[in-house]
DRENSE-954997 format. One record per residue (C-alpha): residue number from 1; x, y, z. Coordinates in nm, 2 decimals. Each point is the difference from the previous one (the first is absolute). Layout:
BEGIN
+------+--------+--------+--------+
: resi :      x :      y :      z :
+------+--------+--------+--------+
:  NUM :      X :      Y :      Z :
...
+------+--------+--------+--------+
This chain:
BEGIN
+------+--------+--------+--------+
: resi :      x :      y :      z :
+------+--------+--------+--------+
:    1 :   1.03 :   1.76 :  -0.06 :
:    2 :  -0.38 :   0.13 :   0.08 :
:    3 :   0.13 :   0.39 :  -0.12 :
:    4 :   0.19 :  -0.11 :  -0.32 :
:    5 :  -0.34 :  -0.21 :  -0.11 :
:    6 :  -0.27 :   0.30 :   0.06 :
:    7 :   0.28 :   0.22 :  -0.19 :
:    8 :  -0.01 :  -0.21 :  -0.28 :
:    9 :  -0.37 :  -0.04 :  -0.03 :
:   10 :  -0.10 :   0.40 :   0.04 :
:   11 :   0.31 :   0.08 :  -0.29 :
:   12 :  -0.21 :  -0.24 :  -0.23 :
:   13 :  -0.26 :   0.24 :  -0.03 :
:   14 :   0.17 :   0.31 :   0.12 :
:   15 :   0.30 :  -0.05 :  -0.22 :
:   16 :  -0.08 :  -0.17 :  -0.27 :
:   17 :  -0.39 :  -0.01 :  -0.08 :
:   18 :  -0.03 :  -0.33 :   0.07 :
:   19 :  -0.36 :  -0.07 :   0.19 :
:   20 :   0.05 :  -0.24 :   0.26 :
:   21 :  -0.20 :  -0.36 :  -0.08 :
:   22 :  -0.17 :  -0.24 :   0.28 :
:   23 :   0.34 :  -0.23 :  -0.04 :
:   24 :   0.15 :   0.34 :   0.14 :
:   25 :  -0.18 :   0.07 :   0.27 :
:   26 :   0.01 :  -0.42 :   0.12 :
:   27 :   0.31 :   0.02 :   0.02 :
:   28 :   0.03 :   0.32 :   0.22 :
:   29 :  -0.28 :  -0.13 :   0.20 :
:   30 :   0.25 :  -0.29 :   0.03 :
:   31 :   0.30 :   0.22 :   0.10 :
:   32 :  -0.16 :   0.18 :   0.26 :
:   33 :  -0.19 :  -0.30 :   0.16 :
:   34 :   0.35 :  -0.22 :  -0.03 :
:   35 :   0.12 :   0.33 :   0.25 :
:   36 :  -0.25 :  -0.02 :   0.20 :
:   37 :  -0.14 :   0.34 :  -0.11 :
:   38 :  -0.38 :  -0.15 :  -0.03 :
:   39 :  -0.19 :   0.31 :   0.01 :
:   40 :   0.16 :   0.23 :  -0.24 :
:   41 :  -0.01 :  -0.34 :  -0.22 :
:   42 :  -0.43 :  -0.04 :   0.08 :
:   43 :   0.05 :   0.42 :  -0.09 :
:   44 :   0.15 :  -0.09 :  -0.33 :
:   45 :  -0.28 :  -0.21 :  -0.08 :
:   46 :  -0.24 :   0.21 :   0.04 :
:   47 :   0.16 :   0.24 :  -0.26 :
:   48 :   0.03 :  -0.17 :  -0.25 :
:   49 :  -0.25 :   0.02 :  -0.32 :
:   50 :  -0.34 :  -0.10 :   0.06 :
:   51 :   0.02 :  -0.18 :  -0.31 :
:   52 :   0.29 :  -0.26 :   0.10 :
:   53 :   0.01 :  -0.34 :   0.10 :
:   54 :   0.09 :   0.02 :   0.36 :
:   55 :   0.02 :  -0.40 :   0.10 :
:   56 :   0.35 :   0.01 :  -0.02 :
:   57 :   0.08 :   0.25 :   0.22 :
:   58 :  -0.29 :  -0.04 :   0.21 :
:   59 :   0.22 :  -0.33 :   0.01 :
:   60 :   0.28 :   0.04 :   0.09 :
:   61 :  -0.12 :   0.24 :   0.32 :
:   62 :  -0.17 :  -0.26 :   0.17 :
:   63 :   0.30 :  -0.16 :  -0.04 :
:   64 :   0.19 :   0.22 :   0.18 :
:   65 :  -0.29 :   0.06 :   0.26 :
:   66 :   0.05 :  -0.38 :   0.09 :
:   67 :   0.41 :   0.03 :   0.02 :
:   68 :  -0.03 :   0.38 :   0.19 :
:   69 :  -0.33 :  -0.16 :   0.20 :
:   70 :  -0.18 :   0.31 :  -0.14 :
:   71 :  -0.37 :  -0.19 :   0.13 :
:   72 :  -0.20 :   0.36 :  -0.07 :
:   73 :   0.14 :   0.10 :  -0.35 :
:   74 :   0.01 :  -0.39 :  -0.09 :
:   75 :  -0.40 :  -0.05 :   0.07 :
:   76 :  -0.04 :   0.37 :  -0.22 :
:   77 :   0.18 :  -0.19 :  -0.24 :
:   78 :  -0.12 :  -0.31 :  -0.03 :
:   79 :  -0.37 :   0.14 :   0.00 :
:   80 :   0.17 :   0.19 :  -0.34 :
:   81 :   0.09 :  -0.32 :  -0.13 :
:   82 :  -0.27 :  -0.24 :   0.05 :
:   83 :  -0.22 :   0.29 :  -0.18 :
:   84 :   0.18 :  -0.08 :  -0.22 :
:   85 :   0.07 :  -0.38 :  -0.09 :
:   86 :  -0.22 :  -0.20 :   0.29 :
:   87 :   0.11 :  -0.29 :  -0.22 :
:   88 :   0.31 :   0.01 :   0.08 :
:   89 :   0.17 :  -0.23 :   0.29 :
:   90 :   0.36 :   0.22 :   0.08 :
:   91 :  -0.20 :   0.31 :   0.13 :
:   92 :  -0.16 :  -0.22 :   0.24 :
:   93 :   0.32 :  -0.20 :   0.12 :
:   94 :   0.21 :   0.33 :   0.01 :
:   95 :  -0.28 :   0.16 :   0.21 :
:   96 :  -0.02 :  -0.37 :   0.21 :
:   97 :   0.36 :   0.00 :   0.03 :
:   98 :   0.01 :   0.34 :   0.09 :
:   99 :  -0.21 :  -0.07 :   0.31 :
:  100 :   0.19 :  -0.29 :   0.06 :
:  101 :   0.34 :   0.23 :   0.07 :
:  102 :  -0.16 :   0.16 :   0.28 :
:  103 :  -0.19 :  -0.29 :   0.12 :
:  104 :  -0.34 :   0.12 :  -0.08 :
:  105 :  -0.09 :  -0.37 :  -0.05 :
:  106 :  -0.39 :   0.06 :   0.03 :
:  107 :   0.00 :   0.27 :  -0.35 :
:  108 :   0.23 :  -0.24 :  -0.12 :
:  109 :  -0.23 :  -0.31 :   0.00 :
:  110 :  -0.32 :   0.28 :  -0.11 :
:  111 :   0.22 :   0.04 :  -0.28 :
:  112 :   0.07 :  -0.37 :  -0.11 :
:  113 :  -0.34 :   0.01 :   0.08 :
:  114 :  -0.14 :   0.21 :  -0.24 :
:  115 :   0.24 :  -0.14 :  -0.27 :
:  116 :  -0.21 :  -0.35 :   0.02 :
:  117 :  -0.29 :   0.16 :  -0.02 :
:  118 :   0.08 :   0.18 :  -0.30 :
:  119 :   0.12 :  -0.28 :  -0.12 :
:  120 :   0.36 :   0.12 :  -0.11 :
:  121 :   0.28 :  -0.26 :   0.08 :
:  122 :   0.32 :   0.04 :   0.04 :
:  123 :   0.32 :  -0.13 :  -0.19 :
:  124 :   0.21 :  -0.23 :   0.23 :
:  125 :   0.31 :   0.18 :   0.01 :
:  126 :   0.28 :  -0.26 :  -0.14 :
:  127 :   0.39 :   0.06 :  -0.12 :
:  128 :   0.16 :  -0.17 :  -0.28 :
:  129 :   0.43 :  -0.09 :  -0.11 :
:  130 :   0.07 :  -0.14 :  -0.33 :
:  131 :   0.27 :  -0.28 :   0.02 :
:  132 :   0.16 :  -0.21 :  -0.30 :
:  133 :  -0.33 :  -0.08 :  -0.17 :
:  134 :  -0.22 :   0.07 :   0.28 :
:  135 :  -0.24 :   0.22 :   0.19 :
:  136 :   0.03 :  -0.03 :   0.33 :
:  137 :  -0.32 :   0.17 :   0.23 :
:  138 :  -0.01 :   0.07 :   0.36 :
:  139 :  -0.32 :   0.12 :   0.17 :
:  140 :   0.01 :   0.12 :   0.37 :
:  141 :   0.15 :  -0.27 :   0.26 :
:  142 :  -0.01 :  -0.26 :  -0.29 :
:  143 :   0.06 :  -0.35 :   0.12 :
:  144 :  -0.07 :  -0.22 :  -0.33 :
:  145 :   0.36 :   0.10 :  -0.14 :
:  146 :   0.26 :  -0.29 :  -0.01 :
:  147 :   0.24 :   0.25 :   0.15 :
:  148 :  -0.24 :   0.20 :   0.25 :
:  149 :   0.18 :  -0.13 :   0.36 :
:  150 :   0.33 :   0.10 :  -0.19 :
:  151 :  -0.10 :   0.36 :  -0.06 :
:  152 :  -0.21 :   0.06 :   0.28 :
:  153 :   0.34 :  -0.13 :   0.24 :
:  154 :   0.19 :   0.20 :  -0.22 :
:  155 :  -0.18 :   0.34 :   0.05 :
:  156 :  -0.06 :  -0.07 :   0.36 :
:  157 :   0.35 :  -0.01 :   0.00 :
:  158 :   0.06 :   0.30 :  -0.23 :
:  159 :  -0.26 :   0.26 :   0.23 :
:  160 :   0.25 :  -0.11 :   0.33 :
:  161 :   0.30 :   0.18 :  -0.20 :
:  162 :  -0.21 :   0.26 :  -0.15 :
:  163 :  -0.11 :   0.13 :   0.35 :
:  164 :   0.38 :  -0.02 :   0.08 :
:  165 :   0.02 :   0.24 :  -0.25 :
:  166 :  -0.26 :   0.19 :   0.06 :
:  167 :  -0.32 :  -0.10 :  -0.17 :
:  168 :  -0.28 :   0.03 :   0.23 :
:  169 :  -0.32 :  -0.20 :  -0.12 :
:  170 :  -0.31 :   0.22 :  -0.08 :
:  171 :  -0.27 :  -0.19 :   0.17 :
:  172 :  -0.26 :   0.24 :  -0.14 :
:  173 :   0.01 :  -0.19 :  -0.31 :
:  174 :  -0.13 :  -0.30 :   0.14 :
:  175 :  -0.44 :   0.04 :  -0.02 :
:  176 :  -0.05 :  -0.22 :   0.28 :
:  177 :  -0.07 :   0.04 :   0.43 :
:  178 :   0.25 :  -0.23 :   0.10 :
:  179 :   0.33 :   0.09 :   0.20 :
:  180 :   0.31 :   0.10 :  -0.13 :
:  181 :   0.20 :  -0.32 :   0.00 :
:  182 :  -0.26 :  -0.06 :  -0.23 :
:  183 :   0.01 :   0.23 :  -0.21 :
:  184 :   0.36 :  -0.03 :  -0.08 :
:  185 :  -0.02 :  -0.39 :  -0.10 :
:  186 :  -0.33 :   0.11 :  -0.24 :
:  187 :   0.22 :   0.30 :  -0.11 :
:  188 :   0.30 :  -0.27 :  -0.12 :
:  189 :  -0.25 :  -0.19 :  -0.22 :
:  190 :  -0.09 :   0.30 :  -0.20 :
:  191 :  -0.03 :  -0.19 :  -0.33 :
:  192 :   0.32 :   0.29 :  -0.22 :
:  193 :   0.20 :  -0.11 :   0.34 :
:  194 :  -0.05 :  -0.42 :  -0.08 :
:  195 :   0.12 :   0.12 :  -0.39 :
:  196 :   0.29 :   0.20 :   0.10 :
:  197 :   0.13 :  -0.27 :   0.21 :
:  198 :  -0.09 :  -0.27 :  -0.25 :
:  199 :   0.24 :   0.24 :  -0.28 :
:  200 :   0.28 :   0.01 :   0.29 :
:  201 :  -0.03 :  -0.36 :   0.08 :
:  202 :   0.06 :  -0.16 :  -0.33 :
:  203 :   0.15 :   0.30 :  -0.25 :
:  204 :   0.40 :   0.02 :   0.01 :
:  205 :   0.13 :   0.28 :   0.26 :
:  206 :  -0.03 :   0.35 :  -0.24 :
:  207 :  -0.37 :  -0.09 :  -0.21 :
:  208 :  -0.18 :   0.24 :  -0.03 :
:  209 :  -0.32 :  -0.04 :   0.26 :
:  210 :  -0.33 :   0.05 :  -0.28 :
:  211 :  -0.35 :  -0.02 :   0.21 :
:  212 :  -0.34 :   0.08 :  -0.15 :
:  213 :  -0.33 :   0.08 :   0.22 :
:  214 :  -0.34 :   0.02 :  -0.11 :
:  215 :  -0.09 :   0.25 :   0.29 :
:  216 :   0.23 :   0.29 :   0.17 :
:  217 :   0.27 :  -0.02 :   0.24 :
:  218 :  -0.06 :   0.06 :   0.33 :
:  219 :   0.22 :   0.20 :   0.22 :
:  220 :   0.19 :  -0.28 :   0.23 :
:  221 :   0.08 :  -0.21 :  -0.35 :
:  222 :   0.16 :   0.30 :  -0.13 :
:  223 :   0.16 :   0.11 :   0.30 :
:  224 :   0.13 :  -0.38 :   0.06 :
:  225 :   0.15 :  -0.04 :  -0.37 :
:  226 :   0.23 :   0.31 :   0.03 :
:  227 :   0.19 :  -0.18 :   0.28 :
:  228 :  -0.03 :  -0.38 :  -0.18 :
:  229 :   0.19 :   0.14 :  -0.32 :
:  230 :   0.25 :   0.16 :   0.20 :
:  231 :   0.01 :  -0.31 :   0.22 :
:  232 :   0.03 :  -0.19 :  -0.27 :
:  233 :   0.20 :   0.18 :  -0.29 :
:  234 :  -0.27 :   0.00 :  -0.24 :
:  235 :  -0.21 :   0.24 :  -0.24 :
:  236 :  -0.35 :  -0.11 :   0.07 :
:  237 :  -0.26 :   0.16 :  -0.26 :
:  238 :  -0.33 :  -0.06 :   0.16 :
:  239 :  -0.33 :   0.08 :  -0.20 :
:  240 :  -0.38 :   0.11 :   0.13 :
:  241 :  -0.26 :   0.07 :  -0.17 :
:  242 :   0.10 :   0.43 :   0.02 :
:  243 :   0.37 :   0.00 :  -0.05 :
:  244 :   0.35 :  -0.13 :  -0.02 :
:  245 :   0.22 :  -0.05 :   0.37 :
:  246 :   0.36 :  -0.05 :  -0.11 :
:  247 :   0.20 :  -0.06 :   0.30 :
:  248 :   0.41 :   0.04 :  -0.06 :
:  249 :   0.25 :   0.11 :   0.19 :
:  250 :  -0.20 :   0.06 :   0.33 :
:  251 :  -0.18 :   0.28 :  -0.20 :
:  252 :  -0.37 :  -0.03 :  -0.19 :
:  253 :  -0.19 :   0.11 :  -0.24 :
:  254 :  -0.34 :  -0.02 :  -0.09 :
:  255 :  -0.11 :   0.04 :  -0.33 :
:  256 :  -0.42 :   0.10 :  -0.08 :
:  257 :  -0.19 :  -0.14 :  -0.26 :
:  258 :  -0.22 :   0.27 :  -0.07 :
:  259 :  -0.25 :  -0.20 :  -0.25 :
:  260 :  -0.14 :  -0.25 :   0.21 :
:  261 :  -0.16 :  -0.16 :  -0.28 :
:  262 :   0.38 :  -0.06 :  -0.18 :
:  263 :   0.19 :  -0.07 :   0.28 :
:  264 :  -0.28 :  -0.35 :   0.06 :
:  265 :   0.10 :  -0.08 :  -0.32 :
:  266 :   0.39 :   0.03 :   0.02 :
:  267 :  -0.03 :  -0.26 :   0.33 :
:  268 :  -0.16 :  -0.30 :  -0.23 :
:  269 :   0.30 :   0.09 :  -0.25 :
:  270 :   0.29 :  -0.14 :   0.09 :
:  271 :   0.16 :   0.11 :  -0.30 :
:  272 :   0.00 :   0.34 :   0.13 :
:  273 :   0.14 :  -0.16 :   0.38 :
:  274 :   0.10 :   0.35 :   0.20 :
+------+--------+--------+--------+
């Protein structure tokens, strides 16, 4: 629905006299980027008013360049981002991930090396789920949880069922130079999948699964969760640092969080859980 989104964006000014702000531009950049229209998104950022904060728009576009493997524009976007925020780890990580997705391992390592030289540290990715009176926290490949073996076995079995339904693991989300079979195994151990598996195995049928993650959900986990929701007949709400991802009845609804600072506060406040 890109055309409809652009139509609404232009109507703000033309029909209602409302000047779009930085968040509006960032939303349209995200809209274009998700649809693969990376060049158009880049052009839109370049015509944003000079006084606007462009970090949100640049960040969305870098994510789109990674997803659609547009290295040429991605490098330009990263250069702009790192000039504005040289100490933000997520910018380096996105750039490194973009290189890894097209197997440019040397360039990916150069970005990680520069990150280290700058003293910028990446926050470890983890997911959590509330069950009873406790919060259960998972890291990728986590084997420390008492139910770890059960969770990994369940996900491996579920992955085979998902493949029969049409699921194809997105191994580009594994940012290591290993063979395809090992990449699929690593994908099964992503933290959000472990948290979702815990919710499925420990709650009654029909219970909504609510999981939160401190970083962005990867493309594979997003696609896999859609299949999981369908196969186990569960509503799943997955909250990452950028948006709520709502999976129900084979449909997916992603609700962006415009104010990243307020978004982080919501994650920490259990009274405002999704």
